[in-house]
C-alpha positions in Angstrom: 75.1 9.4 -22.7 72.5 11.7 -21.1 71.3 14.1 -23.6 69.6 17.5 -23.4 69.1 20.2 -26.0 69.7 24.0 -25.8 66.7 25.8 -27.1 65.7 29.4 -27.8 62.9 31.2 -26.0 60.7 30.8 -29.1 61.2 27.0 -29.1 60.6 27.0 -25.4 57.3 29.0 -25.8 56.0 26.4 -28.2 56.9 23.5 -25.8 55.3 25.4 -22.9 52.1 25.9 -24.9 52.1 22.1 -25.4 52.3 21.5 -21.7 56.1 21.3 -21.0 57.3 21.5 -17.4 59.6 24.4 -16.5 62.1 24.0 -13.7 63.7 27.2 -12.5 67.0 26.6 -10.7 67.8 30.2 -9.6 68.0 31.1 -6.0 64.6 31.5 -4.1 64.8 35.3 -3.9 65.3 35.7 -7.7 62.5 33.2 -8.3 60.2 35.2 -6.0 61.0 38.4 -7.8 60.0 37.0 -11.1 59.8 33.7 -13.0 58.4 32.2 -16.2 54.6 31.8 -15.6 53.9 28.2 -14.4 57.5 27.3 -13.6 58.5 25.3 -10.5 61.4 26.4 -8.3 63.8 23.5 -8.3 66.5 23.3 -5.6 68.6 20.6 -3.9 65.9 20.6 -1.1 63.0 19.6 -3.4 64.9 17.7 -6.2 64.0 14.2 -5.0 60.3 15.2 -4.6 60.3 16.8 -8.1 61.8 13.7 -9.6 59.3 11.4 -7.8 56.3 13.5 -8.7 57.1 14.4 -12.3 56.0 12.9 -15.5 59.3 11.7 -17.0 57.8 11.5 -20.5 56.7 15.2 -20.6 59.2 17.7 -22.0 61.2 19.5 -19.3 62.7 23.0 -19.7 65.4 24.0 -17.3 65.9 27.7 -16.7 68.6 29.6 -14.8 69.9 33.2 -14.9 71.5 33.4 -18.3 71.4 29.8 -19.7 74.7 28.4 -18.4 74.0 26.6 -15.1 70.9 25.1 -16.6 73.0 23.0 -19.0 74.6 21.1 -16.1 71.2 20.7 -14.4 69.6 19.6 -17.7 72.3 16.9 -18.1 71.6 15.7 -14.5 67.9 15.6 -15.0 68.3 13.6 -18.2 70.5 11.2 -16.2 67.7 10.8 -13.7 65.4 9.6 -16.4 63.6 12.5 -18.0 63.1 11.7 -21.7 63.1 15.2 -23.2 65.2 17.8 -21.4 66.0 21.3 -22.6 68.2 24.1 -21.4 66.8 27.6 -22.1 69.3 29.7 -24.0 69.6 33.2 -22.3 67.9 31.9 -19.2 65.3 33.9 -17.3 67.0 37.2 -18.3 66.6 36.4 -22.0 63.1 35.1 -21.5 62.0 38.2 -19.6 63.4 40.4 -22.3 61.5 38.6 -25.0 58.3 37.6 -23.2 57.7 40.0 -20.3 54.0 39.1 -20.5 54.7 35.5 -19.8 56.4 36.1 -16.4 54.9 35.9 -12.9 55.8 37.2 -9.5 
């Protein structure tokens, strides 16, 4: 069974500080308006390249709007072979509320 874990923004922050990859699955316009600093916009168009080019052993945090869609995406990415996959509780909206200084445009 493909496993992922739902984590808080505080847990995500610790993983990010240790070098985790952040995949943002929101639409391109939302991503362009603001995203977690250092995150990669992940869509169906670049999914295969992302999988090919990623370090599967590195923690991967999946972020969406509010933390629901990212759970399905996290399960899929775990299925593709990522070892440590996390879904960000509260999504970007929750992250932005708690860590506005850690967001980019």
